[in-house]
C-alpha positions in Angstrom: -10.5 41.7 13.0 -9.9 39.8 9.7 -6.7 37.9 9.2 -5.0 36.9 6.0 -2.1 34.5 6.1 0.4 34.2 3.2 3.9 33.1 2.3 3.6 29.3 2.5 5.1 27.0 -0.1 7.3 24.1 -0.8 10.8 24.0 0.5 13.6 21.4 1.0 14.6 20.4 4.4 17.1 22.8 5.9 15.6 25.7 4.0 13.7 28.8 5.1 10.3 30.4 4.6 8.7 33.5 5.8 5.0 33.8 6.6 3.0 36.9 7.0 -0.4 37.6 8.5 -2.1 40.8 7.5 -4.8 42.1 9.8 -7.7 44.5 9.2 -8.9 46.9 11.9 -7.5 49.8 13.8 -6.8 48.0 17.1 -4.3 45.4 15.8 -1.8 46.5 18.4 -4.2 45.5 21.2 -4.2 41.8 20.2 -1.9 39.0 21.2 -1.0 37.4 17.8 -0.1 33.8 17.3 0.7 31.1 14.8 -0.7 27.6 15.0 -0.3 24.7 12.6 -2.2 21.6 11.8 -0.8 18.6 10.0 -3.0 16.0 8.4 -4.8 13.8 10.9 -3.3 15.8 13.8 -4.7 18.3 16.2 -4.0 22.0 15.8 -0.8 22.9 17.7 0.7 26.1 19.0 3.8 27.4 17.2 4.5 30.9 18.5 2.9 34.0 20.0 3.8 37.6 20.4 2.2 40.1 22.8 0.7 43.5 22.1 3.9 45.4 21.6 6.2 42.5 21.0 7.8 42.5 24.4 6.7 38.9 25.2 7.5 36.0 22.9 6.4 32.4 23.2 7.5 29.4 21.2 6.8 25.8 21.1 9.8 23.7 22.1 9.8 22.0 18.7 10.5 25.4 16.9 12.5 27.2 19.5 15.8 28.4 18.0 14.5 27.9 14.4 11.5 30.1 14.1 11.2 33.8 14.9 7.9 35.6 15.4 7.6 39.4 15.0 5.0 42.1 14.3 4.8 45.5 12.8 1.8 47.3 14.4 2.2 50.2 12.0 1.6 47.8 9.1 -1.0 45.6 10.9 1.2 42.6 10.1 2.7 39.7 11.9 5.5 37.5 10.6 7.0 34.1 11.2 10.5 33.6 9.9 11.2 29.9 9.7 14.6 28.4 9.2 16.2 25.0 9.4 12.9 23.6 8.3 12.2 19.9 8.8 9.7 17.6 7.2 7.8 17.4 10.4 7.1 21.2 10.1 4.8 20.4 7.2 1.3 21.6 8.0 -1.2 24.3 7.3 -0.2 27.3 9.3 -2.8 29.6 10.8 -2.6 33.0 12.3 -4.8 33.9 15.2 -5.6 36.9 17.4 -6.9 37.2 20.9 -7.9 40.4 22.7 -8.5 39.0 26.3 -5.5 37.8 28.2 -6.0 34.1 27.9 -3.1 31.7 27.7 -1.3 32.2 24.3 -0.9 28.4 24.0 -4.5 27.4 24.0 -6.3 27.8 20.6 -9.7 28.0 22.4 -8.7 31.5 23.7 -8.5 33.1 20.3 -11.2 35.3 18.9 -10.1 35.5 15.2 -8.4 33.1 12.8 -6.9 33.4 9.4 -7.6 31.0 6.5 -4.3 29.2 6.7 -1.3 28.8 4.4 0.3 25.5 3.4 3.9 24.8 4.3 5.5 21.7 2.8 9.0 20.6 3.7 10.5 17.9 1.5 13.2 15.5 2.8 
């Protein structure tokens, strides 16, 4: 599976952005898909995950209620709708996919990663 993240940009605090992650391959629906982010000089951290058919959603406490993860298996695409953005949301956002049922929170359990898209929130 190859992943291509897009949709990042510069936004003011309180604003919204929508990220997309397009996947190649015919078995997209079999993967748990996730978003992680990494700010400068910080470790990569979990943001949100969605199970095969979207029936299980997982969010980091820091984004709960502000971010919404979704997927369209027919389009091989995952989304992250971000609202009420804060300066501390500034990071490179990565999409990731895992086939085996590891914890969605642990980046080490993911088989494939996208190249990342920069999100910058100004105060």
